[in-house]
N, C-alpha and C positions, 0 to 999 in steps of 0.2 A: 239393532232398531231401525225403523222406518223415520227417516229423516227428511226434512223440509228445509229447502234453502231459498231465501229470498234475498235478490240483488247478485245479479251475472256478470258484475264489471270483473276487473283487473285481479281483485282479488277471490272473487267466486269462482273464477276460472281456473285457479290452481287450488282452490279448497275443495270444491266438490269432487274433483278426481280422486283427491287423497280418501275422503270419505267412501266413495264407492270401492276403492282399493283396499278399503280396511274392511270390506263386506257388508256394508251399509246399503239399505236400499233408500235411493235420495231421490226425491222429488225437487221440481224448481220452478220458480216464477221470476221473471223479470218484467219491468214494465216496457222495454223494448224486446220483443220475443226474438229477434234475429239474433241476439246474442246467446241465445240458448243452444243454436244448432249445434255447434262443437260439443257440448256436454252431453246433449242427448243422443250423439254417435257413441259416445262412450259409457251410455247407459243411465242417465238421468232421465226422469220421466216428467214431461212437462204439465204443470196444472195451470186451470184458467185463471186462477185468482188466488190470492192469499188464503183466503176463505177456505176452498177448494184444498189447496194445500194442507192448510193445519187438520182439516177434517180426517185426512189420511195420513197423518204423521204423528210418531210420539214424541217428537222434539222438533220444533222448526227455530230454525235460526233466521235472522235478519243482518245485511250489512249493507247499509244505503248512505247516501251522501251527506244529509243531514237531519236535523230535528223534524222539519215539515214532511219529509221522507219517511221518516219511522213512524210518526202518526198516521200517516195516510196508509202505510202498510198494515200497521197494529191495528188501529182502531176503525169503526164504522162498518157497514153492514157487509162489505166485501174483504173485512181486515182479518188478522189472524183471530182476532177476539170472538169473532162471529162463528170460527169452525173448530177451536181448539176445545178439545176434551178436558174435563176437570181432573184427569190424569197426566194429560199433557203439559208440557212446559216449551215456553216461549223464550228464546234468548236472542238479545238484542246485542250486535257486536259492532254497532254503530259508534263513531264518536260524537256524542251529541252532549248540550247542556245537562248536568247531572240532576237539575230541577225538572226538565221536560222528562227525562228517563223517571225520575221516582213518580212524578203524575200519571205515566203510562202504567206503570207498575200497580199504581194505586188503581186504576181504573180495571185492570185486570183482576186483582184482587176484592173489587166489588163484586165481580161475577163468579167468584168463587174459583179463579184460575191462577196460574203461576207464571211471572215474568221475572227473567234473570237478567241483569246488565251485565254483558260478558265482552268487553272490547278486546280487540285483539292488537297486540304491538308486533309489528313486523312488517314485511313488504312480500313481494312474490318471490324473492330471492330467498328470505329467509323460511318462508313456508316451503319451499321446494326442498330446501335444506334440512325440513324438518325442527327447525329451533324456534319457530314462532313461539311468543308468549301469550298466554290468555289471562285476562283478570276477571273475577267473578263477583258479582253482587247481588244481596237477595237471600232467600231461604235456605239455609246451609244442607237442609235434607235434600232438595230438590238440586244442590249443586254436588252433592255427592251421588245421585242418581245420573248425572249428565258427564261427571267427570272424565269416566274412561272414553266418551266421545271426544271430549276437548283434546286429551293426548292423543287421538288420532290427528288431530289437526296439528299441533306441535307439543315440542317435549317440555315446555314449561306452563304450568297451570296453578294459580294461585286464588285461593279464597280471600277477599278483601274485607268484607263486612256486609252491612245491610244494604237494602237498596239504593244505587245511585252512586255508592262508594267506591265501585269498580271503574265507572267512567269518570268520577272525579281524578282516580288515581293515573288513568288514561290522559287525560288532560295535562296533568302534571307532568306526565312521561314524554308527552308531545312538546311540551313547552323546552324541557331541557334537550330532547332531541334537535329541534331546530337551532336553539342556541347554540349546541356543539357544533353543529355543521357551519352557521357562520362564523363562529370563530376559529374554525378551522381553516375557513376560506380566507380570513382576515389575517391568519399566521402565515400561510402560503404566499400572499401578496405580500407581506412585509419582507419574507425571506427571499423572494425573486426580485424585489425593489433593490435588496442589498445585494445582487449578484449572483445567488444561487439559483442553478437550473430548475424549472417549476417542475421537471418529472421527478430530479433529485428529492427538492422540497417534498414532495408528496411522500416518496418512499420513506424519507428520513423522519416523517410525522408518523407514519403507519408503523414504525419498527420504534418508536418511543414509548414512554410510559403514559401519554397522554391519549393513545391510540383506544379506540372504543370498538365494537361491532360494527355499529353503523359508519363510523368512520372509513372501516376497513372495505365495506361494498360500495360506498357512497364517495369516498375521498378521490377515487381514479376518475370520476365524472369530471373534476378539473382538466385532467388532461384528453379525455374524449368523452362528451357529453351523448347520451344515448339517444337514439332518434325516437323512442317511446319513453317518457320519463316513467320513474317510479311513482313520483308525486311531483305534479308541477307546482310552479309559486302559487298559483289560485287556491289550490287544494292546500297546501301546507298554511297558507294565509289564513284560511278559514279554522283552521286547529287553533293556529295563535291568535286570531282576534277573540275567538270561544275562552282560551286561556286568560285573556286579557280581561275579557268581561266578567270570568269567574272571579279573576282575583279582584276585580274593582268592587264586585258584590261582595264579596268577603272580607274587604280591608286589608287584603295580603299584598305586600308589596312585590311586584314584578318587573324592576327596571331593566335587567337583562332582556325580558321578553319585549318590551317596549320598543328597545334600541334593535334586535332582531326584525321586529314587524316594521320599522322604517327602512331597513335594508330590503326586504321585500317588496315594500311600495317603491324603491329605488327599481326594481326589477320590473314592475309595471310600468313605471315612466318611461323604460328604455325599450319597452314593447318586446321583451324576452320573458314574459311570465309563463308563456307555453313552454318553457323547457322545465327540467327537474330543477327544484329550488336550490341546488349547488351551484346554478349560474350567479348566486350572490357573489361568487367570487370575481365574475367578470365587472361587476359594481366597483368592487374594490381595485381591480387592475386598472380601469379607467380613472377612479379618482387619484391613483396614485401616476397617473400620466403615462399608462399604457395605451397603444394603438388599439 
């Protein structure tokens, strides 16, 4: 297939090479063109705008920061909607408000075009390992057409339901991910305060029944924080605030999410929000009287 990819940040940098290696012809566009350089060297073809990219693609993906960014690349005179053919499919893999996603999908439908919400659950670590998960909402027939391509991105693909349901599911997944990691940090701080060596505590937790995939690759950050975060506090708090807003609108209680969000706030107050959000451990460590 001829594929288009919009958004060449950390995730795009690892997904696009996978698609090229799978044999697809991939074009790309990013607001900051300099990020395209390494991918062009690997075979990606630069497009001058989302519209031009869509005009030359069978399937167009976008993975950008937030809802305004999705609206900007999807709609308008230079957006995907202006270049996509009636036979083409647009998949947005961003984590945004389900209501916004449904509204964008409706705009495509009014023009006789197809949009799927297809958020990806994972990180550069899981993408490189081939274990990332994609959830898809929208027209089932369109999903079946693009399903083989999604398996080229990661080994786990699920059809969730109508438009907006996949991004709704992703919001729920992210809420759980953040709460899990905050609880992990709390547990390690508790063990350390009681005399357990920090490294021993991390190892024991990751060998216990509570271990999960995200703990497996993120838990060790408590011992050595990476120079480049997988997702810093600001980015993860964006997802948590979104989850809390969706919960508020639906009347769905999310007390654990609210508490986790306050720990992220504390990271910001301490000026450590540029680190991976597992730095929440440092908040617990300080509150427990650590240096």
